[in-house]
C-alpha positions as CSV (number, residue, x, y, z in Angstrom):
1,M,-0.1,-0.2,0.3
2,L,2.2,2.1,0.4
3,H,3.6,2.3,-3.0
4,D,0.4,4.0,-3.7
5,F,0.4,6.5,-0.9
6,D,0.2,9.4,-2.8
7,Y,-2.3,8.2,-5.8
8,E,-5.1,10.8,-4.9
9,M,-2.2,13.3,-4.5
10,H,-0.9,12.6,-7.6
11,P,-3.6,10.2,-10.2
12,H,-1.4,10.8,-13.4
13,A,2.0,10.4,-14.7
14,P,4.8,11.5,-13.7
15,Q,4.4,12.0,-10.9
16,H,2.7,9.4,-9.6
17,P,4.9,7.9,-8.3
18,V,8.1,10.4,-8.0
19,K,6.1,12.1,-6.0
20,G,5.2,9.6,-3.2
21,A,9.2,8.9,-3.8
22,E,10.1,13.1,-3.0
23,I,8.5,12.2,0.1
24,L,9.2,8.8,0.9
25,L,13.1,9.5,0.6
26,A,12.1,12.9,2.6
27,R,11.0,10.8,5.4
28,G,14.5,8.5,5.4
29,L,12.6,5.7,3.5
30,D,15.2,3.0,2.5
31,P,16.7,4.0,-0.9
32,D,16.1,0.4,-2.3
33,I,12.0,0.4,-1.1
34,V,12.0,4.2,-3.0
35,R,13.2,2.3,-6.3
36,A,10.9,-0.3,-6.6
37,I,8.2,1.9,-5.4
38,L,9.4,4.1,-9.1
39,A,10.4,0.8,-10.8
40,H,6.8,-0.2,-10.5
41,A,5.4,2.6,-13.1
42,D,6.5,1.6,-16.6
43,Y,7.8,5.3,-17.7
44,S,9.7,6.3,-14.8
45,G,11.8,4.1,-16.9
46,V,13.8,3.3,-13.5
47,P,14.3,0.2,-14.5
48,R,13.4,-3.4,-12.6
49,V,17.1,-5.0,-11.3
50,S,16.0,-6.0,-7.9
51,L,14.0,-9.2,-6.2
52,L,11.6,-6.2,-4.5
53,D,11.4,-4.2,-7.9
54,R,10.2,-6.9,-9.9
55,A,8.1,-8.2,-6.8
56,L,6.1,-5.3,-6.4
57,Y,5.5,-4.7,-10.1
58,A,4.7,-8.1,-10.5
59,C,1.9,-7.6,-7.2
60,D,0.8,-4.4,-8.6
61,E,-2.6,-5.1,-10.9
62,L,-2.8,-7.8,-9.6
63,T,-3.7,-7.4,-6.9
64,G,-5.9,-5.5,-7.8
65,F,-7.6,-7.5,-10.7
66,V,-7.4,-10.6,-7.6
67,H,-9.6,-8.2,-5.7
68,A,-12.1,-7.0,-8.5
69,C,-13.0,-10.4,-9.1
70,A,-14.4,-11.4,-5.7
71,L,-15.8,-8.4,-5.2
72,V,-18.6,-10.1,-8.3
73,R,-18.2,-13.8,-6.7
74,P,-21.2,-14.8,-3.8
75,G,-21.2,-12.8,-1.0
76,K,-17.9,-10.7,-1.9
77,V,-15.8,-13.2,-0.7
78,I,-12.0,-14.1,-1.4
79,D,-12.9,-17.8,-0.6
80,G,-12.3,-20.7,-2.9
81,L,-11.3,-18.3,-5.5
82,E,-9.0,-19.8,-8.3
83,A,-6.7,-19.5,-10.7
84,A,-8.2,-20.2,-13.2
85,S,-11.0,-18.0,-12.6
86,V,-9.3,-15.4,-12.6
87,R,-7.2,-15.9,-15.8
88,K,-10.4,-16.8,-17.8
89,K,-11.6,-12.9,-16.1
90,L,-8.4,-11.7,-17.3
91,K,-9.6,-12.1,-21.3
92,D,-12.4,-10.6,-20.7
93,K,-11.6,-7.5,-21.7
94,G,-14.6,-6.1,-20.2
95,F,-14.1,-6.8,-16.8
96,A,-11.9,-4.4,-14.6
97,R,-10.7,-2.8,-17.8
98,T,-8.1,-0.6,-15.9
99,V,-6.1,-3.4,-15.3
100,S,-3.2,-3.1,-17.6
101,R,-2.9,-7.1,-18.7
102,D,0.2,-6.9,-20.4
103,D,1.1,-5.5,-16.9
104,V,-0.2,-8.4,-15.3
105,Y,1.7,-10.7,-17.8
106,R,5.1,-8.8,-17.8
107,G,4.8,-9.2,-14.0
108,A,4.9,-13.1,-13.6
109,A,7.1,-12.9,-16.1
110,E,10.2,-10.3,-15.0
111,L,9.5,-12.7,-11.6
112,G,10.0,-15.8,-13.0
113,V,7.2,-17.2,-12.0
114,E,3.9,-18.9,-13.9
115,L,1.3,-16.9,-13.7
116,D,-1.1,-19.2,-12.5
117,A,1.4,-20.1,-9.7
118,H,1.8,-16.2,-9.3
119,I,-2.4,-15.6,-9.2
120,A,-2.8,-18.4,-6.3
121,F,0.2,-16.3,-4.5
122,V,-1.6,-13.3,-4.7
123,V,-4.7,-15.0,-3.8
124,N,-3.7,-17.0,-0.8
125,A,-2.0,-13.4,0.3
126,L,-5.6,-11.4,-0.1
127,A,-7.0,-14.1,1.9
128,S,-4.9,-13.9,5.1
129,V,-5.7,-10.2,5.7
130,A,-9.7,-10.5,3.6
131,P,-11.2,-8.8,6.9
132,E,-9.3,-6.3,6.2
133,V,-9.6,-5.5,2.6
134,G,-13.8,-6.5,3.0
135,L,-13.4,-9.5,1.1
136,A,-14.1,-11.4,3.8
137,R,-18.3,-12.4,5.0
138,A,-19.1,-10.7,7.6
């Protein structure tokens, strides 16, 4: 969540995430973390070289997409969401259309993981915090 803390203040490129990075550096955040934040935006010009850089990029778009997939399920829960269902939704260009499918596919490739395994990882991570992110039964 830290990587997008500035999104409401600066929702458009190139201010996001550049302005946020400036704030974080001024507050003493580890430069490696700030670099990953900058690298998560292709337009920043900061290449993804570390595992952290690649992991943040790989999880960014996919996490939002998986969240959207859970919200259209009965009960709006993530419990039981399968990678195959998420992959099927990825093919539906009208569903969560602001999510870049290219970023999702590229993220898994840059991280060096198979897409279904990566989707399952993100689903499990979100399931572990489902009550906090509004994806658990009330």
